[in-house]
C-alpha positions as CSV (number, residue, x, y, z in Angstrom):
1,M,-67.8,92.1,222.0
2,W,-70.6,89.9,223.3
3,D,-72.3,90.9,219.5
4,A,-69.9,89.3,218.1
5,L,-70.3,85.7,219.0
6,K,-74.2,84.7,218.8
7,D,-75.5,81.6,220.7
8,Q,-78.5,80.3,218.7
9,G,-79.0,77.3,221.2
10,S,-82.7,76.8,221.1
11,P,-84.7,76.4,224.1
12,L,-86.8,74.0,222.6
13,D,-83.8,71.7,222.1
14,A,-81.1,71.9,224.8
15,S,-79.3,68.8,223.1
16,F,-77.6,71.6,220.7
17,L,-75.7,74.3,221.2
18,N,-74.9,76.5,218.3
19,I,-72.2,79.1,218.5
20,V,-72.0,81.3,215.9
21,L,-68.8,83.6,215.1
22,S,-70.8,86.9,214.1
23,N,-68.6,89.9,213.3
24,P,-68.5,89.6,209.6
25,E,-67.1,93.1,208.9
26,K,-64.2,92.4,210.8
27,R,-63.6,88.6,209.0
28,N,-64.3,87.1,212.2
29,A,-61.1,87.7,213.5
30,L,-60.5,85.8,217.1
31,S,-59.8,89.2,218.9
32,L,-59.3,88.8,222.8
33,A,-62.9,89.9,223.6
34,M,-64.0,87.1,220.5
35,L,-61.7,84.3,222.5
36,K,-63.4,85.4,225.8
37,S,-67.0,85.0,224.6
38,L,-66.1,81.6,223.0
39,R,-64.7,80.3,226.1
40,S,-67.7,81.6,228.1
41,D,-70.4,79.9,225.8
42,I,-68.2,76.4,225.6
43,L,-67.9,76.4,229.3
44,R,-71.8,76.9,229.8
45,D,-73.9,73.7,230.4
46,A,-70.6,72.0,229.6
47,E,-72.0,69.6,232.8
48,S,-75.6,69.9,231.8
49,N,-76.9,66.0,230.9
50,D,-79.3,67.8,228.5
51,L,-76.4,69.0,226.2
52,K,-75.4,66.5,223.7
53,V,-73.7,68.6,221.0
54,I,-71.8,72.0,220.1
55,I,-71.5,73.3,216.5
56,I,-69.3,76.2,216.0
57,S,-70.2,78.1,212.8
58,A,-69.6,81.6,211.4
59,E,-71.5,84.6,209.5
60,G,-69.9,85.6,206.2
61,P,-67.8,84.5,203.9
62,V,-64.8,84.0,206.1
63,F,-65.1,81.4,209.0
64,S,-62.3,83.3,210.6
65,S,-59.3,85.1,209.4
66,G,-57.4,84.3,213.1
67,H,-55.8,86.7,215.3
68,D,-56.7,90.2,215.3
69,L,-53.3,91.9,214.1
70,K,-54.1,95.3,215.5
71,E,-53.9,93.6,218.6
72,L,-50.6,92.1,217.8
73,T,-48.6,95.5,217.0
74,E,-45.9,96.7,219.5
75,E,-48.4,99.0,221.6
76,Q,-49.9,96.6,222.8
77,G,-47.4,95.1,224.9
78,R,-46.0,91.5,225.7
79,D,-48.3,90.9,228.5
80,Y,-51.3,91.4,226.2
81,H,-49.8,89.4,223.5
82,A,-49.3,86.9,226.0
83,E,-53.4,87.0,227.0
84,V,-54.0,86.7,223.6
85,F,-52.3,83.5,222.8
86,H,-52.9,81.8,226.6
87,T,-56.6,82.6,226.2
88,C,-56.6,81.3,222.5
89,A,-55.0,78.2,223.7
90,E,-57.4,77.5,226.5
91,V,-60.4,77.6,223.9
92,M,-58.8,75.0,221.6
93,M,-58.1,72.8,224.9
94,L,-61.6,73.3,225.9
95,I,-63.1,72.1,223.0
96,R,-60.7,69.1,223.3
97,N,-61.2,68.3,226.7
98,H,-65.3,68.8,226.5
99,P,-67.4,66.3,227.7
100,V,-69.4,66.7,224.0
101,P,-68.5,66.4,220.7
102,V,-67.7,69.8,219.1
103,I,-68.4,70.5,215.0
104,A,-67.1,72.8,213.2
105,M,-69.2,73.9,210.3
106,V,-67.2,75.8,207.6
107,N,-68.4,77.7,204.6
108,G,-65.6,79.9,203.6
109,L,-61.8,80.8,204.4
110,A,-60.1,79.6,207.7
111,T,-57.1,81.2,208.2
112,A,-54.1,81.0,210.5
113,A,-55.7,80.7,214.4
114,G,-59.3,79.9,212.5
115,C,-57.9,76.9,211.0
116,Q,-56.8,75.8,214.3
117,L,-59.8,76.6,215.1
118,V,-61.1,73.8,212.6
119,A,-58.4,71.5,213.6
120,S,-59.4,71.7,217.1
121,C,-63.1,70.5,216.9
122,D,-63.5,66.7,217.0
123,I,-65.7,66.9,213.7
124,A,-65.3,69.6,211.0
125,V,-67.6,69.5,207.7
126,A,-66.8,72.1,205.3
127,S,-68.9,73.2,201.7
128,D,-67.0,72.6,198.7
129,K,-66.2,76.7,198.8
130,S,-63.9,76.6,201.7
131,S,-60.4,76.9,202.2
132,F,-57.7,76.8,204.6
133,T,-54.6,78.6,205.3
134,T,-51.8,79.4,207.9
135,P,-50.1,82.1,206.0
136,G,-48.6,83.8,209.1
137,V,-45.3,83.1,207.7
138,N,-45.6,85.9,205.1
139,I,-46.4,88.5,207.4
140,G,-43.1,87.4,209.8
141,L,-45.4,86.0,212.0
142,F,-45.1,81.9,212.0
143,C,-48.3,80.0,212.9
144,S,-46.6,78.3,215.6
145,T,-49.8,77.8,217.7
146,P,-52.1,77.3,214.9
147,G,-49.3,74.4,214.3
148,V,-50.3,72.7,217.4
149,A,-53.5,71.8,215.9
150,L,-52.9,71.5,212.6
151,A,-50.0,68.6,212.7
152,R,-52.6,66.8,215.3
153,A,-54.9,66.9,212.2
154,V,-53.0,66.1,209.2
155,P,-49.4,64.5,208.5
156,R,-46.7,66.2,209.3
157,K,-45.1,67.2,205.6
158,V,-49.0,68.7,204.7
159,A,-48.5,70.7,208.3
160,L,-45.2,71.7,207.4
161,E,-45.9,73.2,203.7
162,M,-49.0,74.9,205.0
163,L,-46.5,76.6,207.5
164,F,-43.7,77.1,205.9
165,T,-45.0,78.4,202.5
166,G,-48.9,80.2,203.8
167,E,-50.4,79.0,200.7
168,P,-54.1,77.5,201.0
169,I,-55.4,74.3,200.6
170,S,-59.0,73.3,199.2
171,A,-61.6,71.6,201.1
172,Q,-60.9,68.4,198.7
173,E,-57.1,69.0,199.9
174,A,-58.4,69.3,203.7
175,L,-60.5,66.2,203.3
176,L,-58.1,64.4,201.7
177,H,-55.2,65.1,204.5
178,G,-57.7,64.7,207.4
179,L,-58.1,68.3,208.4
180,L,-62.0,67.8,207.5
181,S,-64.9,64.8,208.1
182,K,-66.6,65.6,205.3
183,V,-67.2,68.3,202.4
184,V,-70.4,69.0,200.7
185,P,-71.9,71.4,198.7
186,E,-73.0,74.6,200.0
187,A,-76.4,74.3,199.9
188,Q,-76.1,70.7,201.8
189,L,-73.9,72.1,204.4
190,Q,-76.3,72.7,207.1
191,E,-78.5,69.7,206.4
192,E,-75.5,67.9,206.9
193,T,-73.5,69.0,209.8
194,M,-77.3,68.6,211.7
195,R,-77.8,65.3,210.2
196,I,-74.5,64.5,212.1
197,A,-75.5,66.2,215.2
198,R,-78.8,64.9,215.7
199,K,-77.3,61.3,215.1
200,I,-74.8,62.0,218.3
201,A,-77.8,63.5,220.3
202,S,-79.6,60.6,219.9
203,L,-77.2,58.6,221.6
204,S,-76.2,58.2,225.6
205,R,-74.1,61.3,226.7
206,P,-72.1,59.6,229.6
207,V,-71.4,56.8,226.5
208,V,-69.8,59.3,223.9
209,S,-68.4,61.4,226.6
210,L,-66.3,58.5,227.9
211,G,-65.4,57.5,224.4
212,K,-64.3,61.2,223.9
213,A,-62.4,61.4,226.6
214,T,-60.7,57.5,225.9
215,F,-59.7,58.4,222.2
216,Y,-57.7,61.4,223.0
217,K,-56.0,59.7,226.1
218,Q,-54.6,56.8,224.2
219,L,-53.9,58.9,220.8
220,P,-50.3,59.7,222.3
221,Q,-49.8,56.5,224.1
222,D,-47.7,53.2,222.8
223,L,-49.7,50.3,221.5
224,E,-49.8,48.6,225.0
225,M,-50.4,51.4,227.0
226,A,-53.3,52.5,224.7
227,Y,-54.9,49.3,224.7
228,Y,-54.6,49.2,228.7
229,L,-56.4,52.3,228.9
230,T,-58.9,51.4,226.2
231,S,-59.7,48.3,227.8
232,Q,-60.3,49.9,231.4
233,A,-62.2,52.3,229.6
234,M,-64.4,49.4,228.1
235,V,-65.2,48.0,231.6
236,D,-65.9,51.3,233.1
237,N,-68.2,51.8,230.0
238,L,-69.9,48.3,231.1
239,A,-70.8,49.8,234.7
240,L,-72.5,52.9,232.9
241,R,-76.6,52.3,233.4
242,D,-76.6,53.5,229.5
243,G,-73.5,50.7,228.8
244,Q,-76.1,47.8,230.4
245,E,-79.2,49.3,228.8
246,G,-77.9,49.5,225.5
247,I,-76.6,45.7,225.6
248,R,-80.1,44.5,226.6
249,A,-82.1,46.6,224.5
250,F,-80.0,44.8,221.3
251,L,-80.2,41.6,222.8
252,Q,-84.2,42.6,223.1
253,K,-84.4,43.8,220.0
254,R,-85.6,47.0,220.3
255,K,-84.5,50.7,221.0
256,P,-82.8,51.8,224.1
257,T,-84.1,54.0,226.2
258,W,-80.9,56.3,227.2
259,S,-81.0,57.6,231.2
260,H,-78.1,59.9,230.4
261,E,-76.9,59.4,233.9
262,A,-73.3,59.2,234.3
263,A,-73.2,56.2,236.7
C-alpha cells in the first residue's frame, strides 16, 4: 500500500530522495505492495541530474522484519510466492545498479529481507541500538535470498553462522564484519547520515555514478581484469566535463563548479 511507504524528499532540495518504510504496526514488513512501492520510488527521478543521494529509513523500533509471512502460506500459491521473491530481488538489484549512492539509515532491528535491504545499500549507518538477523531457518524457511546480499557484505563464515543459527548480531558486530559503514548513538543517527549524504551531493553526479558502476563491475573480476576495467573507467572519467573541471579547479586552487552533465 502506498501509505506504507513515505517519500519525504523535499521540493526545496531535489538532491535527496528520502524513502521511509512507514508501517510500524506490521514491523515494516516487506509485503509485495511495499516492495512494489519501494521499486517505484527507487526508479523515480533515477535519470534526473538533480538527484544525488537516496536515503532509506524506517519508522518505529523495527527497521524491517522482512517478508510478510502471511503472504507466504500455501493459500497464496506458488505463482504469488514467485512474484514476491522476484520483486524483492528486483528491488535489491535496482539499488545496486542505481546511478546514485543509496544509504540505509537504520535504527532498530533488521530481519531477514530487512537485513538484505541494509546489505544491498551502498552505505549503511546505524544506531547503536540496532541489530541484524537472518532467522528464517528457525521457522523452516532458510534465508537464501537475504544470503545473497549478506554474503557480499560480510565474510563467508560470518554469513553462514547468521544463516545457520538465525541468531542476531549487534550493530558493533555488524560494523566489525562490514555490514555497516558506521555506528553512532541514536541521537546522532540522522545528523551523521545527512552529513554523508550532503558530502556526496556536493560532488559531481556523473563522476560518482561512473565510480559506483565501475566499483561493482570490477568487484567480481580477477586482478588483471579489474585493473583493465578501472583503467578504462579512469580514461572515461577524464573525458567528462566535470573530470576536467575538477582537475582545473585543483590546479587553480579554487572550488570546482560542477556541470553534472554526463558528457
